[in-house]
C-alpha positions in Angstrom: 110.9 51.1 -192.0 110.8 52.9 -195.3 108.2 55.6 -195.4 107.5 56.2 -198.9 104.8 58.4 -197.7 107.0 61.0 -196.3 109.7 60.7 -198.4 107.3 62.9 -201.4 108.1 65.9 -199.1 111.5 64.9 -199.0 111.6 64.7 -203.0 109.7 68.0 -203.5 112.1 69.9 -201.2 114.9 68.6 -203.2 113.3 69.7 -206.6 112.8 73.1 -205.4 114.6 75.9 -207.1 118.6 76.6 -206.5 117.6 79.6 -205.2 115.9 78.2 -202.6 118.0 75.0 -202.2 120.8 77.9 -200.9 118.5 79.2 -198.6 118.1 75.5 -196.8 120.7 75.3 -193.6 123.7 73.2 -195.0 124.3 69.9 -193.8 127.2 70.8 -191.3 124.6 73.6 -189.5 122.0 70.7 -188.9 124.6 68.1 -187.9 126.3 70.5 -185.4 123.1 71.2 -183.8 122.8 67.6 -182.5 126.3 67.6 -182.0 127.2 65.6 -185.1 129.7 66.8 -187.5 129.0 66.1 -191.6 131.3 66.0 -194.0 132.5 64.2 -197.3 135.7 62.3 -198.8 137.4 64.4 -201.6 140.1 63.0 -204.1 142.8 65.2 -204.9 144.6 64.0 -208.1 148.5 65.6 -208.5 149.2 69.8 -208.5 148.0 71.2 -211.7 146.3 67.8 -213.1 142.6 67.6 -213.7 141.9 64.2 -212.0 139.8 64.1 -208.9 136.9 65.7 -207.6 139.2 68.3 -206.1 140.2 70.0 -209.4 136.6 71.1 -209.7 136.1 74.6 -208.3 132.2 74.1 -207.8 133.0 70.7 -206.2 135.3 72.9 -203.8 132.4 75.3 -203.1 129.9 72.9 -202.6 132.2 71.2 -199.8 132.8 74.6 -198.3 129.0 75.2 -198.3 128.0 71.8 -196.8 130.8 70.1 -195.0 132.1 70.3 -191.6 134.9 67.7 -192.1 136.7 66.5 -194.9 138.3 63.3 -195.7 141.0 62.4 -198.6 139.5 59.7 -200.2 142.7 57.6 -201.2 145.6 60.4 -200.7 146.7 58.5 -197.3 146.3 55.1 -198.4 149.8 53.4 -198.3 149.4 52.9 -202.3 149.2 56.4 -203.1 151.4 57.8 -199.7 154.4 55.5 -200.1 155.2 55.3 -203.9 158.4 53.5 -202.3 160.5 52.2 -199.1 162.1 55.6 -198.4 159.9 58.1 -200.2 156.5 59.8 -198.6 154.0 61.5 -201.6 152.9 63.8 -199.1 151.3 66.3 -201.9 148.1 65.2 -202.6 146.7 65.2 -199.0 148.4 68.4 -198.4 146.2 70.3 -201.0 143.1 68.7 -199.2 144.7 69.8 -195.8 145.7 73.3 -196.6 141.8 73.8 -198.5 140.4 72.2 -195.0 142.5 74.9 -193.0 141.4 78.1 -195.4 137.8 77.2 -194.9 137.9 76.2 -191.2 136.9 72.8 -192.2 138.0 69.9 -189.9 140.5 67.2 -191.3 139.7 63.3 -191.0 142.3 60.7 -191.6 141.7 57.3 -193.9 144.0 55.3 -193.2 147.0 54.6 -191.1 146.8 50.9 -192.1 144.6 49.0 -194.9 145.3 45.3 -193.7 144.1 43.9 -196.8 147.1 42.6 -199.2 145.5 43.6 -202.2 145.9 47.3 -201.5 149.5 47.3 -200.2 152.0 49.3 -202.3 154.1 46.9 -205.1 157.3 47.1 -203.1 155.7 46.0 -200.0 154.2 42.7 -201.3 157.4 40.9 -201.8 159.0 42.6 -199.1 162.4 40.7 -197.2 162.1 41.8 -193.4 165.4 40.1 -193.1 166.5 38.3 -189.8 164.3 39.8 -187.5 161.3 40.4 -189.0 158.8 41.3 -186.2 161.5 44.1 -185.1 161.5 45.5 -188.8 157.6 45.4 -188.8 157.5 47.8 -185.6 160.0 49.9 -187.0 158.5 50.7 -190.5 154.9 51.1 -188.7 156.7 53.4 -186.3 158.1 55.6 -188.9 154.6 55.8 -191.3 152.3 56.2 -188.1 154.8 58.9 -186.7 155.4 60.9 -189.6 151.8 61.1 -191.1 150.2 62.0 -188.0 152.7 64.6 -187.3 152.2 66.2 -190.8 148.4 66.4 -190.0 148.1 67.4 -186.4 144.9 68.9 -187.1 143.2 65.3 -188.0 140.7 64.6 -185.1 139.7 61.1 -186.1 141.8 58.8 -187.5 140.5 55.2 -189.3 143.8 53.5 -187.5 143.2 50.1 -189.6 140.9 49.4 -192.2 139.0 46.0 -193.5 141.3 43.5 -191.7 138.0 40.9 -191.6 137.6 39.0 -194.5 133.7 39.2 -195.4 133.5 35.5 -196.4 134.1 33.7 -193.3 135.0 36.7 -190.2 138.4 35.6 -190.6 141.2 38.0 -189.9 143.2 38.7 -193.0 147.0 38.0 -193.3 149.3 40.2 -194.7 153.2 40.2 -195.2 153.0 42.4 -192.0 151.3 39.6 -189.9 153.2 36.8 -191.3 156.3 38.8 -190.3 155.3 39.2 -186.9 154.0 35.8 -186.2 150.1 36.7 -186.1 147.4 39.6 -187.2 146.4 41.2 -183.8 149.7 42.0 -182.9 149.6 44.3 -185.9 146.6 45.7 -185.2 147.0 46.4 -181.6 150.7 47.9 -182.2 149.0 49.8 -185.0 146.6 51.6 -182.3 149.1 51.8 -179.5 151.5 53.8 -182.0 148.8 55.8 -183.4 147.7 56.7 -179.2 151.0 57.9 -178.7 151.1 59.6 -182.1 148.2 61.3 -182.0 146.7 61.4 -178.4 143.8 63.7 -178.7 142.4 61.9 -182.1 139.4 59.7 -181.8 140.8 56.1 -183.0 138.8 53.8 -185.6 138.6 50.4 -186.6 136.7 51.0 -190.0 135.3 48.1 -192.0 131.9 47.7 -194.5 130.1 45.1 -192.7 126.1 46.6 -193.6 122.9 46.0 -192.5 122.1 43.9 -195.6 121.4 40.0 -195.8 124.9 38.5 -197.1 126.8 40.6 -194.0 126.5 37.9 -191.3 129.9 36.1 -191.1 131.2 39.5 -191.9 129.5 41.2 -188.6 130.2 38.3 -186.4 134.0 38.9 -187.6 134.2 42.3 -186.5 132.1 42.0 -183.3 135.1 39.2 -182.2 138.0 41.7 -183.1 136.3 44.5 -181.3 135.8 42.1 -178.3 139.8 41.0 -178.7 140.6 44.7 -178.4 138.8 45.3 -175.0 140.3 42.3 -173.7 143.6 43.6 -174.8 143.2 47.1 -173.4 143.9 48.5 -177.0 143.1 52.2 -177.6 140.0 52.0 -179.8 137.5 54.5 -179.7 135.0 53.8 -182.3 133.7 51.4 -185.0 133.8 52.9 -188.5 130.7 51.5 -190.2 131.6 52.7 -194.0 127.8 52.3 -194.8 128.0 51.8 -198.8 124.2 50.1 -198.6 122.0 49.5 -201.1 122.7 47.3 -204.3 125.7 44.7 -203.7 129.0 45.0 -204.7 129.0 42.4 -207.1 129.3 42.0 -210.9 126.5 39.7 -210.6 124.1 41.4 -208.6 120.6 42.9 -209.9 118.7 43.5 -207.1 118.8 46.5 -204.0 118.2 46.7 -200.6 117.7 43.6 -198.8 118.1 44.8 -194.8 117.9 42.7 -191.9 116.9 45.3 -189.4 116.8 43.2 -186.4 120.1 41.3 -186.6 121.8 44.8 -187.6 120.2 46.6 -184.5 121.6 42.9 -182.4 125.3 43.9 -184.1 125.0 47.5 -183.1 123.8 47.1 -179.7 126.5 44.6 -178.9 129.1 47.3 -180.2 127.9 50.3 -178.2 127.5 47.7 -175.2 131.3 47.2 -175.4 131.5 51.0 -174.7 132.6 51.8 -178.6 131.5 54.8 -180.3 130.1 54.8 -184.0 131.1 56.8 -187.0 129.1 56.3 -190.3 132.5 57.0 -192.5 131.6 56.0 -196.2 128.0 56.4 -196.9 126.4 56.3 -200.2 123.0 54.3 -201.5 124.4 51.9 -204.7 121.5 52.1 -207.0 122.8 49.0 -209.3 119.5 47.4 -209.4 117.2 50.3 -209.6 115.2 51.4 -212.8 116.6 53.9 -215.1 114.3 56.4 -214.6 115.5 59.2 -212.5 112.5 60.2 -210.7 112.3 56.3 -209.6 115.5 55.5 -208.9 116.2 58.9 -207.0 113.1 58.5 -204.6 113.8 54.8 -203.9 118.0 55.8 -203.1 116.8 58.3 -200.8 114.0 56.6 -198.9 116.1 53.5 -198.4 119.3 56.1 -197.2 116.8 57.9 -195.0 115.9 54.7 -193.4 119.2 53.6 -192.4 120.1 56.9 -190.9 116.9 57.3 -188.8 118.8 53.9 -187.2 122.1 54.9 -187.3 121.4 58.7 -186.1 119.3 57.4 -183.2 122.1 55.8 -181.4 123.7 58.6 -179.6 126.9 57.1 -180.0 126.9 57.8 -183.6 129.1 60.9 -183.7 130.5 61.4 -187.5 128.7 61.1 -190.8 130.7 61.3 -193.7 129.3 60.6 -197.2 132.1 58.9 -199.7 131.7 62.1 -202.5 129.1 64.4 -203.0 128.5 64.7 -206.9 127.3 61.5 -208.6 130.0 61.6 -211.4 132.8 61.6 -209.0 131.5 58.6 -207.4 133.7 55.6 -207.1 130.9 53.4 -208.1 131.1 54.8 -211.6 133.3 52.2 -212.6 132.7 49.3 -210.3 129.9 46.7 -210.6 128.5 48.1 -213.9 124.4 48.6 -214.5 123.5 46.0 -217.1 121.9 49.2 -219.0 124.9 50.6 -218.6 123.8 54.0 -217.4 125.3 55.9 -215.2 125.1 55.6 -211.1 123.3 58.2 -208.9 124.3 56.9 -205.5 125.2 60.2 -203.7 123.7 63.6 -202.4 124.1 66.0 -205.8 123.7 65.0 -209.5 125.9 66.4 -212.3 124.7 69.8 -212.7 125.4 70.2 -209.0 121.4 70.3 -207.7 120.5 68.9 -204.6 118.4 65.2 -204.9 116.1 63.4 -202.8 119.2 61.6 -200.9 120.7 65.2 -199.8 116.9 66.1 -198.6 116.8 62.6 -197.1 119.9 63.4 -194.9 118.7 66.7 -193.8 115.6 65.7 -192.5 117.4 62.5 -190.6 120.0 65.2 -189.1 117.2 67.3 -188.1 115.1 64.3 -186.8 118.3 62.5 -185.0 118.5 63.0 -181.1 121.0 65.2 -179.7 124.3 63.8 -178.6 
């Protein structure tokens, strides 16, 4: 349950002076003490551009201070990385990888295959796979996975497949790949087996956005059935990536906030871990669309809700990673999605636009400090 009294101390800590904030342990240090790794996504624009949080020197300083791992936000997705069939645009991801090496920060990979037709590059959506379509898909996936994994050998954890379960009915999404291979499962299984061969020491993750909130029941069911199938077919999947975009529903018409189904969610997570999978919280933020515009009230509610979720998830020793999906509000992907009715900027991340720690940052710190050691 959300403990709002306990949150008062968390909020007070977040409002301390910047000097005091600098003296507090970093989130990466708090996580490391418990055998966890904490980090964030970061977006890089083209070299020399002013787009993407990575172009902001203060943001890079924050990443270096707080993060034990970075993940390129979009730079390794097919629609960015593969502008044409014979082209690999590595420049943006290379910049994030170089920064991580320079600052002794681990690197995480997202994603080798976003198995959702909406997010395929344009050239692939109507691709002609010829008279041996299955063989062509196998060759295309092998080339992609081999080249990307070879370029970033420091990546310790890969979201191999992302979002292949349709939340509307729990079914597996069809794409041009699955149509060419005669089914979705052969594409997914092949991707993981290729990834194991190309990155034998990496943790291989299936990543999806099923949540603890009401309305996710069919999505959870579909993900669990997928994971059960992987086990039966001996597919090398190590962990479930739980994106952890929590709070308001991601819909234009939704105006509420936070309807968790804690009992049902625990049943789902218990089933996943019971199958032998580890857990990774891969894209954590708290969507505040349905909360009051007042900053203090909004930030307190976001922090309370976030801490309740993290206390539950970090209590599982199978949880090995916690990745925020961005650290500073103005760079959050949510700013341009599902706008608030009052059109006010959202405050879903750990730091405000002035790079001051918010109550959510201290809620994360408190949850890490309270978590059992792995």
